C-alpha positions in Angstrom: 91.5 90.6 66.4 88.1 91.2 65.2 86.9 93.9 67.8 86.3 97.3 66.3 87.2 97.0 62.8 87.2 99.7 60.2 83.9 100.6 59.5 82.5 98.6 56.3 80.6 100.0 52.8 77.1 100.1 53.0 75.4 97.2 50.5 72.6 98.9 47.8 71.1 95.8 46.6 69.1 97.1 43.8 68.9 99.6 41.4 65.5 101.0 43.6 67.7 102.5 46.2 70.9 103.7 43.6 71.2 107.1 44.3 70.0 107.4 47.5 72.1 107.5 51.0 72.6 104.8 52.8 72.6 104.3 56.7 73.2 101.2 58.6 71.0 101.1 61.4 71.5 98.7 64.3 69.2 97.4 66.4 70.4 96.5 69.8 68.1 96.0 73.4 67.8 93.5 76.3 65.9 89.9 75.0 61.6 89.8 74.7 61.8 93.6 74.2 60.9 93.1 70.4 63.8 93.8 68.5 62.9 91.2 66.2 59.6 92.0 65.5 60.5 95.5 64.7 63.3 94.3 62.6 60.0 92.8 60.5 58.1 95.6 60.3 61.2 97.4 59.1 62.4 95.6 56.5 59.1 93.1 55.5 61.2 90.0 55.8 60.7 87.6 57.9 62.7 86.3 61.1 61.7 84.1 63.6 60.2 85.9 66.4 59.7 84.1 69.7 58.5 85.4 73.3 61.6 84.1 75.1 65.3 85.3 74.9 67.8 83.5 72.3 66.3 84.1 69.5 68.4 85.9 67.1 71.6 84.3 68.5 72.7 84.5 64.5 72.2 88.1 63.4 69.6 88.8 60.6 70.1 91.6 58.4 67.3 93.1 56.0 66.7 96.3 54.3 63.9 99.4 54.4 63.5 102.6 52.2 62.9 105.1 54.7 62.7 108.7 52.8 65.5 109.3 50.9 67.9 106.9 52.7 68.3 103.6 52.1 69.0 101.6 54.9 70.7 98.3 55.7 69.3 97.2 58.9 71.2 94.5 61.6 69.0 92.8 64.2 71.8 91.9 66.6 71.6 89.7 69.9 70.1 90.7 73.3 71.9 92.5 75.5 72.2 94.1 78.8 74.9 96.3 79.3 78.3 97.3 77.0 79.9 95.2 79.3 79.4 91.4 78.5 78.7 88.6 80.3 77.0 86.2 78.1 78.3 85.4 74.8 75.5 86.8 72.6 76.6 89.9 74.7 79.8 89.8 73.4 78.4 89.0 70.0 76.1 91.6 70.1 78.8 94.3 71.4 81.2 93.4 68.8 78.2 93.1 65.7 77.6 96.6 67.1 80.9 98.4 67.4 82.3 96.6 64.3 79.4 97.7 62.2 80.3 101.2 63.1 76.5 101.7 62.4 74.8 105.1 61.2 72.0 104.9 63.9 71.7 102.3 66.5 67.9 101.9 67.8 67.8 100.7 71.3 64.8 98.8 72.0 63.5 98.6 75.3 60.3 97.4 77.8 57.8 100.0 78.6 56.8 98.2 81.7 60.9 98.2 82.4 61.6 101.4 81.8 64.2 102.0 84.7 65.8 99.4 84.7 66.2 99.5 80.9 67.4 103.1 80.6 70.9 102.1 82.3 71.9 101.0 79.0 70.4 103.8 77.4 72.6 105.5 78.9 75.9 103.8 78.3 75.6 103.9 74.3 74.9 107.8 74.4 78.0 107.7 76.8 79.7 105.4 74.3 79.0 108.1 71.9 76.9 106.1 69.4 74.1 107.6 67.7 71.1 106.3 69.5 67.1 106.7 68.7 65.3 105.5 71.7 62.4 103.2 71.2 60.5 102.5 74.5 58.4 99.1 72.7 55.6 97.4 74.6 53.6 101.0 75.4 50.3 98.9 74.9 50.6 96.5 77.4 52.1 99.7 80.0 48.7 101.4 78.9 47.0 98.5 80.1 48.9 97.8 83.1 47.9 102.2 83.7 51.3 103.4 83.4 52.1 106.4 82.1 55.4 107.5 80.0 55.9 111.7 78.8 58.7 110.6 75.8 58.6 114.2 75.3 59.9 115.1 78.4 62.2 112.1 78.5 63.5 113.1 74.8 64.2 116.6 76.0 66.2 115.5 78.7 68.1 113.0 76.9 68.7 114.7 74.1 67.7 112.0 71.5 64.9 111.0 69.4 62.7 108.7 71.7 59.1 107.1 70.3 56.3 105.5 72.3 55.8 102.3 70.1 54.1 98.8 69.8 55.8 97.1 67.4 53.6 94.1 66.9 50.7 96.3 65.8 53.2 98.4 64.2 52.6 102.0 66.2 55.4 104.4 66.2 56.8 102.7 62.9 56.3 106.0 61.0 57.6 108.4 63.9 61.1 105.9 64.0 61.3 106.3 60.3 60.9 109.6 60.4 63.5 109.7 63.1 66.1 107.1 61.0 65.9 109.7 57.7 66.2 113.4 59.8 68.7 112.2 62.4 71.3 114.2 63.7 74.0 113.0 65.5 75.5 115.7 67.1 73.0 116.8 69.6 72.9 114.4 73.2 72.8 115.0 77.0 76.1 115.2 79.0 75.8 112.7 82.4 77.8 112.9 85.2 78.9 111.1 87.9 80.8 112.0 91.5 83.4 114.0 91.6 85.6 110.7 92.9 84.5 108.9 90.0 85.0 111.4 86.8 88.2 112.3 88.9 89.1 108.6 88.3 88.2 108.2 85.1 89.5 111.5 84.0 93.2 110.3 85.4 92.4 106.8 82.8 91.3 108.9 79.9 94.2 111.3 79.7 96.7 108.5 78.8 94.6 107.1 76.2 96.2 108.7 72.6 95.0 105.9 70.5 91.8 106.3 68.5 88.8 104.3 69.3 85.6 103.8 68.0 83.6 104.6 70.9 83.9 107.8 73.5 87.6 107.5 75.4 85.2 108.1 78.4 83.1 104.7 77.6 86.5 102.8 77.2 87.9 104.0 80.4 84.6 103.0 82.2 84.8 99.6 80.8 89.0 98.8 81.7 88.1 99.9 85.0 85.5 97.2 85.1 87.7 95.1 83.8 86.9 94.0 80.4 89.4 91.7 78.8 88.7 92.1 75.5 89.1 96.0 75.7 92.1 96.2 77.5 93.9 93.6 75.2 92.4 96.4 72.1 93.9 99.2 74.4 97.3 97.2 74.8 97.2 97.0 70.6 97.0 100.7 69.9 98.5 102.3 72.7 101.8 100.2 72.0 104.8 101.7 74.5 102.3 103.5 76.2 100.1 101.3 77.0 102.4 100.8 80.5 101.5 103.7 82.1 97.6 103.0 80.8 97.5 99.6 82.5 99.5 100.7 85.5 96.9 103.5 86.5 94.1 101.4 85.6 95.8 98.7 88.4 95.7 101.3 90.8 92.4 102.8 90.4 91.4 99.3 90.4 93.3 98.2 93.8 92.1 101.6 95.7 88.3 100.9 95.0 88.3 97.3 94.7 85.7 96.4 97.2 83.2 98.6 95.9 83.6 100.1 92.0 81.4 97.9 90.4 78.3 98.5 93.1 79.3 102.6 93.3 79.3 102.3 88.9 75.4 100.5 89.5 74.8 102.8 91.6 75.3 106.1 90.4 73.7 105.1 87.2 70.8 104.1 88.9 70.4 107.6 90.9 71.0 109.6 86.6 68.3 107.1 85.7 65.8 108.2 88.8 66.7 111.9 88.1 65.5 111.2 83.9 62.4 109.2 85.2 61.2 112.2 87.6 57.7 113.5 85.5 58.3 110.8 83.0 57.2 107.7 84.7 54.0 108.1 86.5 52.4 104.5 87.9 48.7 104.2 88.7 47.3 105.0 92.1 46.5 101.1 92.4 48.2 98.4 90.6 45.7 96.8 87.7 46.3 92.7 87.3 44.9 91.5 84.4 44.1 87.9 83.6 47.6 87.3 81.4 49.4 88.9 84.7 47.5 86.5 87.1 48.4 83.2 84.8 52.1 84.6 85.2 52.0 84.6 88.7 50.7 81.0 88.9 52.9 80.0 86.4 56.0 80.6 88.1 54.8 79.2 92.0 56.1 75.9 92.6 52.2 74.8 94.1 50.4 75.8 90.9 53.1 76.3 88.4 53.9 72.2 88.7 50.0 71.3 87.9 49.8 73.4 85.3 53.4 72.2 83.9 51.4 68.7 84.2 48.7 69.8 81.9 50.5 71.2 79.6 52.6 68.7 78.9 49.6 66.1 78.6 47.3 68.1 76.3 50.0 69.0 75.0 52.6 66.3 73.8 51.0 63.0 75.3 47.1 63.8 73.7 48.0 66.5 70.9 51.4 64.8 69.6 51.2 61.1 70.8 47.9 60.5 70.5 46.3 62.8 67.8 50.0 63.7 65.9 52.0 60.0 66.0 47.8 58.2 66.6 45.3 59.2 64.0 47.7 60.9 61.7 50.3 58.5 61.3 47.5 55.6 61.2 45.6 57.7 58.2 48.9 58.8 56.3 51.2 56.0 57.0 49.1 52.9 57.4 45.7 53.4 55.0 47.6 56.4 52.4 50.7 54.4 52.3 50.4 51.1 52.9 46.9 50.3 51.5 47.2 52.6 48.5 50.5 53.9 47.4 53.4 51.9 48.1 51.2 48.7 46.6 50.4 51.1 43.6 54.2 53.1 43.1 55.6 48.8 43.6 53.6 48.0 40.4 54.8 50.3 38.6 58.0 50.3 39.3 57.9 46.6 38.7 56.6 46.8 35.1 59.4 50.0 34.2 62.7 48.2 36.1 63.4 45.0 34.8 66.4 44.1 37.2 65.5 43.1 40.6 68.5 44.5 42.4 67.8 48.0 41.3 63.8 47.9 41.8 65.0 47.0 45.0 66.5 50.6 45.5 62.9 52.0 44.8 60.3 49.7 46.4 62.2 47.4 48.4 62.2 46.9 51.8 65.0 49.9 52.1 63.7 51.6 49.1 63.9 55.1 48.6 60.0 55.2 48.2 58.6 52.6 50.1 60.8 52.9 53.5 61.9 56.5 53.2 59.6 58.7 51.8 57.0 56.5 53.6 59.5 57.1 56.9 59.3 60.9 56.2 56.0 62.0 55.1 54.1 59.4 56.4 55.4 58.9 60.1 57.4 62.0 61.2 56.0 64.5 59.1 52.7 64.4 61.2 54.3 64.5 64.5 56.6 67.0 63.5 53.7 69.5 62.4 51.8 68.9 65.7 54.8 69.4 67.9 56.3 72.4 66.1 51.9 73.9 66.2 52.0 73.3 70.0 55.3 74.3 70.4 54.7 77.5 68.6 51.6 78.0 70.9 53.8 77.8 73.7 56.3 80.3 72.6 53.8 83.4 71.5 52.0 82.9 74.8 55.1 84.1 76.9 55.0 80.7 78.9 58.7 79.7 78.2 59.9 82.3 80.5 58.1 81.1 83.6 58.5 77.7 82.8 62.4 78.9 83.6 61.4 80.5 86.1 59.7 77.4 87.2 62.9 75.1 87.0 65.6 77.3 87.8 66.2 75.3 91.1 65.6 72.2 89.8 68.5 72.9 87.1 71.2 74.3 89.5 70.6 71.2 90.6 72.2 69.7 87.6 75.2 72.8 87.1 71.8 74.6 84.5 70.0 77.8 85.4 66.8 78.0 84.5 68.0 79.6 80.8 68.7 76.2 79.7 65.5 75.4 79.6 65.0 76.9 76.5 67.5 74.2 74.6 65.9 71.3 76.4 62.2 72.7 75.4 63.9 73.0 72.1 65.2 69.6 71.8 61.9 68.0 72.1 61.5 70.3 68.6 65.3 68.8 67.1 68.3 68.3 68.9 70.2 69.4 66.2 68.4 72.9 66.2 68.5 73.0 70.3 72.8 72.2 70.2 72.9 75.2 68.5 71.3 77.5 70.9 73.3 75.8 73.7 75.5 78.8 72.5 73.4 81.3 74.7 74.2 80.1 78.0 76.4 82.1 80.2 79.5 79.1 80.4 81.7 76.2 78.7 80.3 74.7 81.7 76.7 74.8 81.3 77.2 74.5 77.4 78.7 71.0 77.9 76.6 69.8 80.6 73.5 71.1 78.3 74.9 69.4 74.9 75.3 66.1 76.8 72.0 66.4 78.6 70.4 66.8 75.0 72.2 64.1 73.2 71.4 61.9 76.3 67.5 62.1 77.2 65.7 64.6 75.1 64.1 62.8 72.1 63.4 64.9 69.6 59.7 65.8 68.3 59.7 62.6 65.8 61.0 60.1 67.9 59.0 61.3 70.9 56.2 61.0 69.5 56.3 57.7 68.1 57.6 56.4 71.3 54.5 58.0 72.9 52.6 56.3 70.2 54.0 53.1 70.7 53.8 53.1 75.1 50.3 54.6 75.2 49.3 51.2 74.5 50.8 49.8 77.1 50.5 52.1 80.6 53.1 50.7 82.5 55.5 51.1 79.5 54.8 54.8 79.6 55.2 55.7 83.2 58.5 53.4 82.9 60.0 55.3 80.4 59.4 58.0 81.7 60.9 57.8 85.1 63.9 55.9 83.3 64.3 59.5 81.1 63.9 61.2 84.4 65.7 59.5 86.5 68.3 59.4 84.1 68.3 63.3 83.0 68.4 64.4 86.3 71.4 61.7 88.0 73.8 62.2 84.8 73.4 66.2 85.5 73.7 66.1 89.0 77.2 63.7 88.7 78.4 66.1 85.9 77.8 69.0 87.7 79.9 68.1 90.8 82.7 66.5 88.2 82.8 69.5 85.6 84.5 72.3 86.9 83.2 75.8 87.5 81.1 78.1 89.6 77.3 77.6 89.8 75.2 79.5 86.8 73.8 83.0 87.8 70.3 83.6 86.2 68.4 86.7 84.8 65.5 87.0 82.1 63.1 89.4 81.0 59.6 88.0 81.1 57.7 89.0 78.2 53.5 89.9 78.3 51.2 86.7 79.1 49.1 86.8 76.6 47.0 84.7 73.7 49.1 84.1 70.8 48.5 85.5 67.5 46.9 82.9 64.9 49.0 84.2 62.0 52.3 84.2 64.0 51.8 80.8 65.2 50.9 79.4 61.5 54.2 81.1 60.2 56.1 80.1 62.3 54.9 76.4 62.5 54.8 76.5 58.6 59.0 77.6 58.9 59.8 74.6 60.8 58.1 72.0 59.1 59.6 73.5 55.8 63.1 73.7 57.5 62.7 70.6 58.9 61.4 68.4 56.0 64.2 69.7 53.6 66.5 68.9 55.9 65.4 65.5 56.8 64.2 64.4 53.5 67.8 64.2 51.8 69.3 62.4 55.2 66.1 59.9 54.4 66.6 59.1 51.2 70.3 59.0 51.8 69.8 56.3 54.4 67.2 54.1 52.1 70.4 54.1 50.1 73.0 53.0 52.4 70.7 50.5 53.5 69.9 49.4 50.2 73.6 49.3 49.8 74.5 47.3 52.6 71.6 44.8 51.8 72.8 43.9 48.2 76.1 43.5 49.4 75.4 41.6 52.8 77.1 44.5 55.1 73.7 45.2 56.6 73.1 41.4 57.4 76.6 41.0 59.4 75.6 44.2 61.2 72.8 42.5 62.5 74.9 39.7 63.1 77.5 41.7 65.0 74.8 43.2 67.0 72.7 39.9 67.9 74.2 39.9 71.3 74.1 42.8 72.5 70.7 42.8 71.5 70.4 39.6 73.3 71.4 40.9 76.3 69.1 43.3 76.2 66.0 40.8 76.0 65.3 41.9 72.6 65.0 40.2 69.6 67.6 40.0 66.6 65.6 41.9 64.1 65.4 44.9 66.9 69.6 45.6 65.9 67.8 46.8 62.6 66.1 50.0 64.6 69.8 50.6 66.9 71.1 50.4 63.2 68.5 53.4 61.3 68.8 54.9 64.5 72.5 56.0 64.6 71.3 57.6 61.2 68.7 59.7 62.5 67.1 59.0 65.7 63.3 59.8 64.4 64.8 57.1 61.4 65.1 54.2 64.3 62.0 55.2 66.7 60.2 54.5 63.2 61.9 51.1 62.8 60.4 50.1 66.3 57.0 51.7 64.9 57.6 48.7 62.1 58.9 45.9 65.0 55.4 46.4 66.9 53.4 46.4 64.1 54.5 43.0 63.1 54.5 41.8 66.3 57.9 41.3 67.4 58.3 43.0 70.6 56.2 42.4 73.9 55.3 44.9 76.8 59.0 44.5 78.6 60.7 44.0 75.1 59.3 47.5 73.8 60.0 49.1 76.9 63.9 48.0 77.0 63.7 48.8 73.3 62.5 52.6 73.8 64.5 53.6 76.6 68.2 52.2 74.9 66.9 53.7 71.5 66.0 57.5 73.6 69.4 57.1 75.3 71.6 56.3 72.1 74.1 57.6 70.0 73.3 60.9 68.6 72.2 60.9 65.4 74.8 62.0 62.4 73.3 65.7 62.2 73.5 66.5 66.1 76.8 64.4 66.2 78.5 67.0 63.3 76.9 70.0 65.4 78.3 68.6 68.5 81.8 68.4 67.1 81.3 72.2 65.5 79.9 74.0 68.8 82.3 72.2 71.2 84.9 70.6 69.3 86.0 67.1 67.4 87.4 65.6 71.5 83.9 66.6 73.3 81.9 65.3 70.8 83.5 62.0 70.6 83.5 61.8 74.2 79.8 62.2 74.8 78.8 59.9 72.1 81.1 57.2 73.5 79.7 58.4 76.9 76.0 58.3 75.4 76.5 54.5 74.0 77.6 52.9 76.4 75.6 54.1 79.2 72.8 53.5 76.6 73.2 50.2 76.3 74.4 49.7 80.3 71.0 51.6 81.2 69.1 48.7 78.5 70.6 46.0 80.5 69.8 46.8 83.8 66.5 47.5 82.7 65.7 44.3 81.2 66.8 42.4 84.6 64.7 44.6 86.5 61.3 44.2 84.5 62.7 40.3 84.1 62.7 39.7 88.3 60.1 42.2 88.9 57.5 41.1 86.2 55.9 44.8 86.5 55.4 44.9 82.7 
């Protein structure tokens, strides 16, 4: 078991820090309270700072020099309590306790002080060395809230710092507190006589040595924490029988009310701490951002707002401008008219062998196809999508969207929290599949993975399809309706077939605000760089594979094998090429459709059928490998097989429907 390991040594990476005392500092707290912003401010290192929960799923590490001390700073995933519910909370607790930090910086939201102090109590109660940072103080002050940090520090007997991390307010005070931290001082909080008696009876039986206080350990046992129970079983050995019997006795005696009683008693302690510390204004100040926030979560106003965001953001900006104007210029003008003819002449002059020429500048050449697809078609679409995505992300809109869709998502076995990987899927399904680990249950993660593989096109694929179908308004409407129908029906059936309870939903709402230009540009550039560095080698590799397939005639045979399938969908033989491309990458397949449409090989009906089938088609290689890593080989293969069968079945039915109705 990896839980509660021996404290690792603090790594000193350079001579600059040599001779300095080494401290390990862990940042903990709820999602959306500014941990990642504070991490960047302390270390100067960039990590993606998102205005929605789930960004810090993978732990970030950095270094900082604080006075005479050298610090290793660790940014942990969001957590709400020491008793974990979600996987990211479990990871955060394991990191917190395995790393045995010298200082735990608990970051909370000033606007939700009363609710978040309960976790501060748990950290202090566990005997951890805590510094409390009350972040987003600027927003709290704008709302007319007043917090007496000096009085709260006196009550908690730990350093308490008011901060606005995005503006670096409170950063000098935090560094000073880290440099001069004294773990010997902290407050002691008591519960009711009955609860204290229950805790003491369990504590008296714990004879081993642990990395947190025995009082906190006893409370986790009484809350049926299985990981802690396994740890105690391992440490206590033969003595564990007495511990288990006592814990079961107490759980049975208070089986109907223990969790509620503990929660109410912690709230009472927090209420006492808040007395004189927290002052609300006589009348509530409602800013424009708060008004917009309220409008965005109400169905009557939130749905029209969402439609406007999707229309102007995805359809007009990504579809029309990115996949239309920019692609026409880069792919149609620069590559087709200038670069490709020039490079073809250069290669033919330098390389005498025809087969080798084909590798670089032929029909499936590395330069004329792979580089053209990656730079001329995919890059402008990805750039416009990530710019749009970063603006929404930094504004705080995504958590509101999660609240808006929660009721609908419950019908398909998901909570509103799943909107995060779903929206990320429109950027990159591979990345989004990794983010499904933030969902609470295995059931949710599998359903979300299935829907991502099936009905969520990545930005590049989406941009190309929007650009192609926007020329036929009816075709675009049919495609959108098909995607929504498949998404909802398959999600609904999956929720009914897969065992498990309906997910619970809770989410912190960050302030609704104007996006910061520098933040948006940095995020967009970082994501574009990551995406482009991932796809360019793949596109080159795919071009080589297709070239090998062409010279060995294997590619022609694959097209011949797929010809009857294409015919059953009412599509010409050449469409098989786009589906073969799509097996390697979805966006590569969409770019293949773009070529076919520009050559006039597809009419409106055929284009619609091909777009629907290709969107639903088997996940690309990269997404499949992540599915295998996250869900296991059996689940990944089952999803890939199901998606492929459903894609062609849906295409066949849609072709028949459009043929008989003559809708297009």
